[in-house]
C-alpha positions as a printed Julia matrix, in Angstrom:
343×3 Matrix{Float64}:
  -0.6    -3.71  -26.36
   3.14   -4.34  -25.83
   6.1    -2.18  -25.99
   6.84   -3.24  -29.28
   3.4    -2.73  -30.82
   3.55    0.72  -29.17
   7.0     2.0   -30.18
   8.15   -0.07  -33.02
  10.94   -1.56  -31.3
  11.93   -3.8   -28.26
  12.62   -2.66  -24.88
  16.13   -2.26  -23.48
  14.91   -3.15  -20.07
  12.12   -4.85  -18.24
  11.5    -5.08  -14.31
   8.47   -5.22  -12.31
   7.45   -4.93   -8.67
   4.61   -6.54   -6.63
   1.74   -4.79   -4.86
   1.04   -5.7    -1.18
  -1.21   -6.31    1.16
  -1.16   -4.73    4.98
  -1.96   -7.61    7.79
  -1.57   -5.05   10.58
  -0.35   -1.82   10.92
  -2.62    0.68    9.25
  -1.92    4.48    9.48
   1.16    3.99   11.99
   3.9     4.43    9.18
   3.83    8.41    9.28
   4.32    8.36   12.68
   6.98    6.06   12.58
   5.12    3.13   13.9
   5.03   -0.23   13.25
   3.69   -2.41   10.08
   2.85   -5.81    8.65
   2.72   -5.98    4.81
   3.16   -9.14    2.71
   3.43   -9.02   -1.17
   0.87  -10.06   -3.24
   1.63  -12.18   -6.64
  -0.15   -9.57   -8.61
   2.85   -6.94  -10.64
   3.46   -3.66  -12.1
   5.68   -4.61  -15.27
   7.62   -1.68  -16.59
   9.5    -1.41  -20.13
  11.84    1.04  -20.76
  14.01    2.04  -24.21
  15.95    5.7   -24.39
  13.95    7.32  -27.37
  16.65    9.48  -28.87
  13.97   12.17  -28.92
  13.47   14.98  -27.01
   9.96   14.14  -24.84
   8.78   11.47  -22.67
   6.56    8.84  -24.2
   4.65    6.74  -21.52
   2.0     3.97  -22.38
   0.03    2.38  -19.76
  -1.48   -1.06  -21.33
  -4.23   -0.89  -18.81
  -5.7     2.21  -19.51
  -4.67    1.54  -23.64
  -3.44    5.58  -23.32
  -0.08    6.89  -24.06
   0.76   10.01  -22.87
   3.4    12.81  -24.0
   5.67   14.68  -21.68
   7.89   17.56  -22.32
  10.71   18.32  -20.89
  10.29   19.59  -17.43
   6.54   18.94  -17.06
   5.4    16.42  -14.96
   2.16   15.17  -16.89
  -0.96   13.76  -15.77
  -3.24   11.02  -14.73
  -0.39    8.34  -14.35
   2.44   10.09  -15.67
   3.58   11.76  -12.45
   4.49    8.55  -10.79
   6.83    7.56  -13.68
   8.18   11.21  -14.26
   9.3    11.53  -10.5
  11.13    8.1   -10.91
  13.33    9.71  -14.11
  13.94   12.99  -12.35
  14.89   11.99   -8.49
  17.1     9.44  -10.26
  18.65   11.99  -12.14
  18.01   10.58  -15.79
  18.3    13.25  -18.75
  17.72   10.9   -21.74
  14.27   11.08  -22.94
  12.66    7.41  -22.13
   9.76    5.57  -23.95
   8.0     3.53  -20.95
   5.64    0.56  -21.52
   3.41    0.05  -18.35
   1.44   -3.66  -17.9
   0.14   -3.84  -14.46
  -2.3    -6.3   -12.91
  -2.22   -5.46   -9.53
  -5.65   -3.24   -8.41
  -5.93    0.0    -7.47
  -7.55    0.84   -3.89
  -5.25   -0.21   -1.33
  -2.88   -2.92   -2.36
  -0.16   -0.12   -3.43
  -0.31   -0.24   -7.01
   1.46    3.08   -7.45
   4.19    2.0    -5.38
   4.77   -1.1    -7.84
   4.28    1.16  -10.5
   7.25    3.74   -8.77
   9.4     0.41   -7.66
   8.8    -1.36  -10.99
  10.13    1.98  -12.64
  13.01    2.32  -10.59
  14.08   -1.1   -10.74
  14.05   -0.25  -14.96
  15.93    2.68  -14.56
  18.66    1.16  -12.07
  18.9    -1.52  -14.76
  19.55    0.51  -17.7
  21.62    2.43  -16.53
  24.02    0.57  -13.96
  22.85    2.73  -10.81
  23.83    1.62   -7.54
  20.79    2.51   -5.47
  19.94   -0.44   -3.31
  16.1    -1.59   -2.45
  15.88    0.93    0.75
  16.97    3.81   -1.61
  14.54    2.63   -4.32
  11.82    2.62   -1.87
  12.58    6.26   -0.29
  13.18    7.43   -3.63
   9.23    5.94   -4.63
   8.03    7.72   -1.12
   9.42   11.12   -2.3
   7.96   10.81   -6.02
   4.35   10.62   -3.53
   5.45   13.56   -1.64
   6.8    15.95   -4.53
   5.25   14.9    -7.68
   1.68   13.16   -6.69
   0.85   15.27   -3.81
   0.47   12.52   -1.23
   2.44   12.73    1.82
   2.37    8.85    2.45
   4.33    7.13    5.0
   7.29    4.44    3.73
   5.43    1.12    4.43
   4.25    0.46    0.55
   7.25    1.48   -1.43
   9.44   -0.69    1.45
   6.91   -3.77    0.68
   6.97   -3.64   -3.0
  10.72   -3.4    -2.8
  11.3    -5.88   -0.03
   8.72   -8.14    0.36
   7.41  -11.42   -0.92
   4.38  -13.67   -0.77
   5.66  -16.25    1.31
   6.7   -14.29    4.21
   5.1   -10.96    6.53
   7.26   -8.25    6.62
   7.71   -6.79   10.0
   8.82   -3.19    9.39
   9.91   -0.39   11.75
   9.05    2.35    9.92
  11.21    4.7    11.62
  14.75    2.76   11.65
  13.52    0.62    8.63
  14.57   -2.44   10.7
  12.97   -5.42    9.28
  12.79   -8.83    9.65
  10.75  -11.63    8.24
   8.05  -14.22   10.08
   5.92  -16.79    8.73
   1.94  -16.47    8.93
   0.38  -18.05   11.73
   0.28  -22.01   11.46
  -2.36  -23.46    9.39
  -3.75  -20.15    7.95
  -3.88  -18.32    4.46
  -4.3   -14.75    3.47
  -7.72  -13.78    1.31
  -7.62  -10.38   -0.07
 -11.24   -8.75   -1.66
 -11.14   -5.62   -3.73
 -14.64   -4.02   -2.46
 -15.12   -2.63   -6.03
 -15.44    1.0    -4.53
 -12.81    3.21   -6.07
 -11.27    5.85   -4.08
  -8.0     8.42   -4.78
  -5.34    9.08   -2.06
  -5.04   12.39   -2.94
  -8.56   13.41   -3.0
  -9.69   11.38    0.21
  -8.71   12.4     3.77
  -5.61   10.96    3.65
  -3.2    14.17    4.41
  -5.86   15.45    6.71
  -5.32   12.15    8.93
  -1.91   12.97    8.77
  -2.03   16.35    9.86
  -4.34   15.05   13.17
  -2.01   12.99   14.29
   0.73   15.3    13.9
  -1.24   17.88   15.97
  -2.02   15.55   18.45
   1.59   14.49   18.64
   2.44   17.74   19.27
  -0.22   18.17   22.0
   1.27   15.23   23.76
   4.88   16.63   23.29
   6.34   13.77   21.68
   7.92   13.42   18.3
   5.73   11.2    16.81
   3.07    8.8    18.46
   5.25    5.96   18.19
   6.56    7.7    21.49
   3.51    6.83   23.13
   2.96    3.38   24.64
   0.18    3.49   27.27
  -3.14    4.88   25.66
  -4.01    6.03   29.0
  -1.67    9.2    28.0
  -3.59    9.83   24.54
  -7.13   10.03   26.77
  -5.92   13.14   28.3
  -5.73   14.91   25.54
  -8.69   17.13   25.46
 -10.32   17.44   21.78
 -12.2    14.31   20.95
 -11.49   13.65   17.22
  -7.45   13.91   17.92
  -7.54   11.39   20.84
  -9.63    9.46   18.68
  -7.06    9.42   16.3
  -4.15    9.1    18.44
  -5.81    5.96   20.21
  -5.74    4.54   17.11
  -2.46    5.03   16.58
  -0.99    3.77   19.66
  -3.18    0.58   19.94
  -2.27   -0.42   16.32
   1.22   -0.32   17.34
   0.58   -2.44   19.95
  -1.7    -5.01   17.81
   1.3    -5.38   15.52
   4.01   -6.18   17.97
   1.43   -8.45   19.43
   0.77  -10.55   16.2
   4.25  -11.45   15.24
   4.0   -14.33   17.92
   0.36  -14.57   18.06
  -1.47  -18.27   16.74
  -4.43  -17.67   14.11
  -7.21  -16.88   16.55
  -5.09  -14.44   18.36
  -3.76  -12.56   14.94
  -7.87  -12.67   13.53
  -9.01  -11.13   16.98
  -6.17   -8.54   16.6
  -7.6    -8.14   12.93
 -10.83   -7.61   14.17
 -10.34   -4.84   16.55
  -7.79   -2.94   14.18
 -10.54   -2.79   11.7
 -13.22   -1.5    13.92
 -10.58    1.34   15.42
  -9.94    2.28   11.32
 -13.68    2.55   11.28
 -14.59    4.31   14.58
 -11.86    6.03   15.71
  -9.71    7.02   12.67
 -12.72    6.92   10.64
 -11.45    5.8     7.18
 -13.6     3.14    5.92
 -16.69    3.01    3.97
 -20.1     1.18    4.35
 -19.16   -0.95    1.37
 -16.33   -2.28    2.92
 -17.91   -2.69    6.42
 -20.42   -4.52    4.67
 -17.78   -7.42    3.37
 -16.23   -7.11    6.67
 -19.05   -7.89    8.7
 -19.89  -11.27    6.42
 -16.42  -12.53    6.52
 -16.24  -11.94   10.26
 -19.63  -13.59   10.58
 -18.24  -16.55    8.9
 -17.11  -19.0    11.45
 -14.19  -20.18    9.2
 -12.38  -16.66    9.12
 -10.1   -15.71   12.08
 -10.12  -12.08   11.35
 -10.88   -9.7     8.81
 -10.11   -5.84    7.78
  -9.96   -2.83    5.72
  -6.48   -2.63    4.18
  -4.48    0.29    2.94
  -5.17    4.02    3.05
  -9.09    3.22    2.95
 -12.16    5.79    2.08
 -12.81    2.13   -0.45
 -10.44   -0.25   -1.73
  -9.55   -3.63   -0.61
  -9.67   -5.66    2.71
  -7.78   -8.46    4.24
  -8.95  -11.85    6.24
  -7.06  -14.77    7.52
  -8.78  -18.03    7.32
  -7.67  -21.8     7.37
  -5.08  -22.73    4.99
  -7.5   -24.27    2.07
 -10.54  -22.24    2.66
  -9.92  -18.78    1.03
 -11.98  -19.84   -2.1
 -14.53  -21.02   -0.72
 -14.84  -18.22    1.79
 -14.67  -15.78   -0.81
 -16.93  -17.23   -3.02
 -19.76  -17.45   -0.52
 -19.45  -14.18    0.89
 -19.18  -12.35   -2.4
 -22.59  -14.06   -2.88
 -24.06  -11.95   -0.16
 -22.32   -9.17   -0.93
 -24.27   -5.96   -2.52
 -21.58   -4.52   -4.31
 -19.29   -5.83   -7.26
 -16.4    -6.79   -5.2
 -14.16  -10.02   -6.54
 -11.57  -11.9    -5.01
  -7.69  -10.78   -5.46
  -5.69  -13.34   -3.73
  -5.53  -16.22   -3.34
């Protein structure tokens, strides 16, 4: 149902923001590290109008559900993502909000796309001065304060700043960034494993606490400050050692990938997946199955899970023009219900 069908009139503004896929740099952004995402074509589109009433009315076209949220409440389901944006921007009007998103949930930043799309719509509606980095930082606050996920800044920055034609290299400590071309002759393939996951109910916050403790034991502000993996090996706790080792080596992989050819880039992706599976323990058997099928295809440069993990999506680097063929062949052999997302 459209905005008009739900609310009986046209919206005042409409804005959108893309999902993202992270090529390298997983679980590093909350330790001040380096990430390398790109935007995907799928977007969250948010239409807004002032209602003139007292309550917010939020409609999800995907869920075919309308939520009514009284003043001072955060609501349920998808409402906290929207209410957080409204409140953190200081908006006091009651709003009608219509959400239509084709960003798959699970590893492709559907929540960041919703946040940034909502913030863009509100910025336009009220003529606000926040720039795209400001919106990303507000979106991160929504995750922390309204959703309960202590996420890093990568997802919101990618949704707010990335495009589909480049890789966005981001230093998550300084927010300095630069765009790079994809490796010559290669294209990106994204597959949804069909395994749902929720960050708030997963081990995401637990992993963050573990690497924070590892940094404390190593005497550094963040694991970003450790560049020699031998320093990590001195940790006495095996669990913390493995968690920290992933972050340190993943940062190194991102920096090397910036100037790597497609073959080497793929090797770095393969190493990243092994690290996420064994040291960080955030993969899933079905995701591992898909990654193994991709890595066994001689046309595939490399493949890995992407996003926070515990299910969700995976990304592969393949020769230009081969993504659809590779995906069709892999999905035909996959025991789950996965589907191609990009291209």
